[in-house]
C-alpha positions as a Markdown table, in Angstrom:
| # | Residue | x | y | z |
|---|---|---|---|---|
| 1 | Met | 23.4 | -16.0 | -9.9 |
| 2 | Ser | 21.8 | -13.2 | -11.8 |
| 3 | Ile | 18.2 | -13.5 | -12.7 |
| 4 | Val | 17.3 | -14.0 | -16.4 |
| 5 | Thr | 14.5 | -11.7 | -17.5 |
| 6 | Glu | 12.3 | -12.8 | -20.4 |
| 7 | Thr | 12.7 | -10.2 | -23.2 |
| 8 | Gly | 10.0 | -11.6 | -25.6 |
| 9 | Ala | 12.5 | -13.9 | -27.3 |
| 10 | Gly | 11.0 | -17.1 | -25.7 |
| 11 | Leu | 14.1 | -17.8 | -23.7 |
| 12 | Ser | 14.7 | -21.4 | -22.5 |
| 13 | Asn | 16.2 | -20.1 | -19.3 |
| 14 | Gly | 13.9 | -17.1 | -18.6 |
| 15 | Glu | 13.0 | -16.8 | -14.9 |
| 16 | Thr | 11.0 | -13.6 | -14.6 |
| 17 | Tyr | 9.0 | -11.1 | -16.7 |
| 18 | Ala | 10.1 | -8.1 | -14.6 |
| 19 | Ser | 13.6 | -7.1 | -13.9 |
| 20 | Val | 14.8 | -5.9 | -10.4 |
| 21 | Val | 15.0 | -2.4 | -11.8 |
| 22 | Ala | 11.5 | -2.5 | -13.2 |
| 23 | Phe | 10.2 | -4.0 | -9.9 |
| 24 | Lys | 11.8 | -1.1 | -7.9 |
| 25 | Ala | 10.3 | 1.5 | -10.3 |
| 26 | Tyr | 6.8 | -0.2 | -9.9 |
| 27 | Cys | 7.2 | 0.0 | -6.1 |
| 28 | Asp | 8.5 | 3.6 | -6.1 |
| 29 | Ala | 5.4 | 4.6 | -8.1 |
| 30 | Arg | 3.1 | 3.1 | -5.5 |
| 31 | Gly | 5.0 | 4.0 | -2.3 |
| 32 | Val | 6.0 | 0.4 | -1.5 |
| 33 | Ser | 9.3 | 0.1 | 0.2 |
| 34 | Tyr | 11.8 | -2.6 | -0.8 |
| 35 | Ala | 14.7 | -1.0 | 1.2 |
| 36 | Ala | 15.0 | -3.9 | 3.6 |
| 37 | Phe | 16.0 | -6.3 | 0.8 |
| 38 | Thr | 19.1 | -6.8 | -1.2 |
| 39 | Asp | 18.8 | -7.2 | -5.0 |
| 40 | Ala | 19.6 | -11.0 | -4.6 |
| 41 | Gln | 16.5 | -11.2 | -2.2 |
| 42 | Leu | 14.4 | -9.3 | -4.7 |
| 43 | Glu | 15.4 | -11.7 | -7.4 |
| 44 | Gln | 14.3 | -14.6 | -5.2 |
| 45 | Phe | 10.9 | -12.9 | -4.7 |
| 46 | Leu | 10.6 | -12.3 | -8.5 |
| 47 | Arg | 11.2 | -16.0 | -9.2 |
| 48 | Lys | 8.6 | -17.0 | -6.6 |
| 49 | Ala | 6.1 | -14.6 | -8.2 |
| 50 | Ala | 6.8 | -15.9 | -11.7 |
| 51 | Asp | 6.4 | -19.5 | -10.5 |
| 52 | Tyr | 3.1 | -18.6 | -8.9 |
| 53 | Ile | 1.8 | -17.0 | -12.2 |
| 54 | Gly | 2.9 | -20.0 | -14.2 |
| 55 | Glu | 1.4 | -22.6 | -11.9 |
| 56 | Thr | -1.8 | -20.7 | -11.5 |
| 57 | Tyr | -2.6 | -19.5 | -15.1 |
| 58 | Arg | -0.6 | -21.9 | -17.4 |
| 59 | Thr | -3.6 | -23.9 | -18.6 |
| 60 | Arg | -5.8 | -20.8 | -19.0 |
| 61 | Trp | -3.9 | -18.3 | -21.1 |
| 62 | Cys | -5.2 | -17.4 | -24.5 |
| 63 | Gly | -3.1 | -18.3 | -27.5 |
| 64 | Tyr | -0.1 | -20.7 | -27.6 |
| 65 | Arg | 3.5 | -20.6 | -26.4 |
| 66 | Val | 5.8 | -19.4 | -29.2 |
| 67 | Thr | 8.3 | -22.2 | -28.8 |
| 68 | Glu | 8.3 | -25.5 | -27.1 |
| 69 | Thr | 11.5 | -24.7 | -25.2 |
| 70 | Gln | 10.6 | -21.4 | -23.6 |
| 71 | Ala | 10.7 | -21.5 | -19.9 |
| 72 | Leu | 7.8 | -19.1 | -19.2 |
| 73 | Asp | 4.3 | -18.9 | -20.6 |
| 74 | Trp | 4.8 | -15.6 | -22.5 |
| 75 | Pro | 5.4 | -14.7 | -25.2 |
| 76 | Arg | 2.5 | -16.3 | -27.0 |
| 77 | Ser | 1.1 | -16.5 | -30.5 |
| 78 | Leu | -2.5 | -15.9 | -31.4 |
| 79 | Ala | -3.1 | -14.2 | -28.1 |
| 80 | Ala | -5.9 | -11.7 | -28.7 |
| 81 | Lys | -5.5 | -8.2 | -27.2 |
| 82 | Pro | -8.5 | -7.4 | -25.0 |
| 83 | Asp | -10.7 | -4.6 | -26.1 |
| 84 | Gln | -8.7 | -4.2 | -29.3 |
| 85 | Leu | -11.3 | -5.0 | -32.0 |
| 86 | Gly | -10.6 | -2.6 | -34.8 |
| 87 | Ser | -12.0 | -2.1 | -38.3 |
| 88 | Val | -9.8 | -4.9 | -39.5 |
| 89 | Gly | -10.8 | -7.4 | -36.9 |
| 90 | Ile | -9.1 | -8.9 | -33.8 |
| 91 | Arg | -5.6 | -7.6 | -32.9 |
| 92 | Tyr | -3.1 | -9.9 | -31.4 |
| 93 | Tyr | 0.0 | -9.5 | -29.2 |
| 94 | Leu | 3.2 | -9.7 | -31.2 |
| 95 | Thr | 5.0 | -13.0 | -30.7 |
| 96 | Thr | 7.8 | -11.0 | -29.0 |
| 97 | Glu | 5.5 | -9.1 | -26.7 |
| 98 | Ile | 4.9 | -9.6 | -22.9 |
| 99 | Pro | 1.6 | -7.9 | -21.9 |
| 100 | Ala | 1.9 | -5.1 | -19.4 |
| 101 | Glu | -0.7 | -6.9 | -17.3 |
| 102 | Val | 1.5 | -9.9 | -16.9 |
| 103 | Ile | 4.4 | -7.8 | -15.7 |
| 104 | Arg | 2.1 | -5.8 | -13.3 |
| 105 | Ala | 0.7 | -9.1 | -11.9 |
| 106 | Gln | 4.2 | -10.4 | -11.3 |
| 107 | Asn | 5.1 | -7.2 | -9.6 |
| 108 | Glu | 2.0 | -7.5 | -7.4 |
| 109 | Met | 2.9 | -11.1 | -6.5 |
| 110 | Thr | 6.5 | -10.1 | -5.8 |
| 111 | Ile | 5.3 | -7.5 | -3.3 |
| 112 | Arg | 3.3 | -10.3 | -1.5 |
| 113 | Ala | 6.2 | -12.6 | -1.6 |
| 114 | Ser | 8.5 | -10.0 | 0.0 |
| 115 | Ala | 5.8 | -9.5 | 2.7 |
| 116 | Gly | 6.2 | -13.2 | 3.7 |
| 117 | Asp | 3.2 | -14.7 | 1.9 |
| 118 | Asp | 3.8 | -18.3 | 0.9 |
| 119 | Leu | 2.4 | -18.0 | -2.7 |
| 120 | Thr | 2.3 | -21.7 | -3.4 |
| 121 | Ala | 1.6 | -23.1 | 0.0 |
| 122 | Asp | 0.0 | -26.5 | 0.3 |
| 123 | Thr | -3.6 | -26.3 | 1.2 |
| 124 | Thr | -5.6 | -28.6 | 3.5 |
| 125 | Gln | -9.2 | -29.6 | 3.6 |
| 126 | Thr | -11.4 | -26.7 | 4.4 |
| 127 | Ile | -12.7 | -26.7 | 8.0 |
| 128 | Lys | -16.4 | -27.3 | 8.2 |
| 129 | Arg | -16.7 | -26.7 | 11.9 |
| 130 | Glu | -14.2 | -26.3 | 14.7 |
| 131 | Lys | -15.0 | -25.6 | 18.3 |
| 132 | Val | -12.4 | -24.6 | 20.9 |
| 133 | Gly | -14.1 | -23.7 | 24.2 |
| 134 | Ala | -16.6 | -21.0 | 23.5 |
| 135 | Ile | -15.1 | -20.2 | 20.1 |
| 136 | Glu | -16.5 | -21.9 | 17.1 |
| 137 | Thr | -15.5 | -21.6 | 13.4 |
| 138 | Glu | -17.5 | -22.8 | 10.4 |
| 139 | Tyr | -16.6 | -22.1 | 6.8 |
| 140 | Ala | -19.1 | -21.8 | 3.9 |
| 141 | Glu | -19.8 | -24.7 | 1.7 |
| 142 | His | -17.5 | -24.9 | -1.4 |
| 143 | Ser | -15.2 | -22.2 | 0.1 |
| 144 | Arg | -11.8 | -21.9 | -1.5 |
| 145 | Ala | -8.9 | -23.4 | 0.2 |
| 146 | Gly | -5.9 | -21.2 | 0.3 |
| 147 | Thr | -5.4 | -17.5 | -0.5 |
| 148 | Ala | -7.1 | -15.9 | -3.5 |
| 149 | Tyr | -5.2 | -12.9 | -5.0 |
| 150 | Leu | -8.2 | -11.0 | -6.4 |
| 151 | Ala | -6.1 | -8.0 | -7.8 |
| 152 | Val | -3.9 | -10.4 | -9.8 |
| 153 | Asp | -6.9 | -12.4 | -11.0 |
| 154 | Arg | -8.6 | -9.2 | -12.3 |
| 155 | Leu | -5.4 | -8.0 | -13.9 |
| 156 | Leu | -5.0 | -11.2 | -15.9 |
| 157 | Ala | -8.7 | -12.0 | -16.6 |
| 158 | Leu | -8.7 | -10.6 | -20.1 |
| 159 | Leu | -5.6 | -12.6 | -21.1 |
| 160 | Leu | -7.3 | -15.9 | -20.2 |
| 161 | Ser | -9.2 | -18.1 | -22.7 |
| 162 | Arg | -12.9 | -18.2 | -22.2 |
| 163 | Ser | -14.4 | -21.7 | -21.7 |
| 164 | Gly | -11.6 | -23.3 | -23.8 |
| 165 | Ala | -12.6 | -21.5 | -27.0 |
| 166 | Ser | -9.7 | -20.4 | -29.1 |
| 167 | Val | -11.8 | -18.7 | -31.9 |
| 168 | Met | -13.5 | -15.4 | -31.3 |
| 169 | Leu | -16.4 | -14.5 | -33.6 |
| 170 | Arg | -17.5 | -11.0 | -34.5 |
| 171 | Arg | -20.8 | -10.0 | -36.0 |
| 172 | Ser | -20.5 | -7.7 | -39.0 |
């Protein structure tokens, strides 16, 4: 089955923000090889990456989904463009627009999925102390269970709402 790429129309069956062709171009520009994989395998990795982004950021995006039936979180309405304050005030993404940062983040997660990372693995309680013979492991208090993808978090940071506020104020 061929993957369905979200075009900005708010598709009810959209599965990915990036097409296989766009993912390959992203990899080519960064010297990342995908030669070991078929297009069908790349589609599977793209789906896993889109799932990860949805599961991780769904409740934190700025703005609102354009339709109730769209499969993915973008496009959105009233999603402010970061660093785009102009003389007329806040600028917003079009309701048919997918931010480049979202597509880049998905491509980054697709690279990780193709490398064998289990993006949505179940996590267990963080080990406080473990001793096996002379080897001992102790993790810091309040340490994060699971893998943190810092590059993706940074890419998407400006697209996330701040402390639940949906209104941005600007001093004149």
